[in-house]
C-alpha positions, 0 to 999 in steps of 0.5 A: 881347107880340107875336102873329102873325095869319094872314089870308086876304083875298079881294076879294069877301069881305074879310079873315078871321082864320084864327089867332093864333100866338105866333111867326112860325114857327108862323104860317108852319107853319099857312099851309103846312098851310092851302095844302096842305089847300086847293090852290085857295088863292092863296098871295098871299091869305094873309098873316102880320101881327105885332100887339102885345097889351096895348099901344096900337095902332100907327096907322102900320102899312100894313094898312088892315083892321087899322086898322079892326079896332083902331078897332072894338075900341076903341069896344066 
């Protein structure tokens, strides 16, 4: 099963998970609402990342924060 993560990234605070969605469209709607509610946010600070649930992680993706997330979740 694939899910979409809505992430907010800031240099000083790192990356925060804002939500998990079952489709890219729902994640885009949530991103739009988040931007509308807080107009000080930079659209570039929000990203939607697709990840697989119940499957081995794909270590070849390019988002280093998700690589760290997977490594930590496998250890615990």
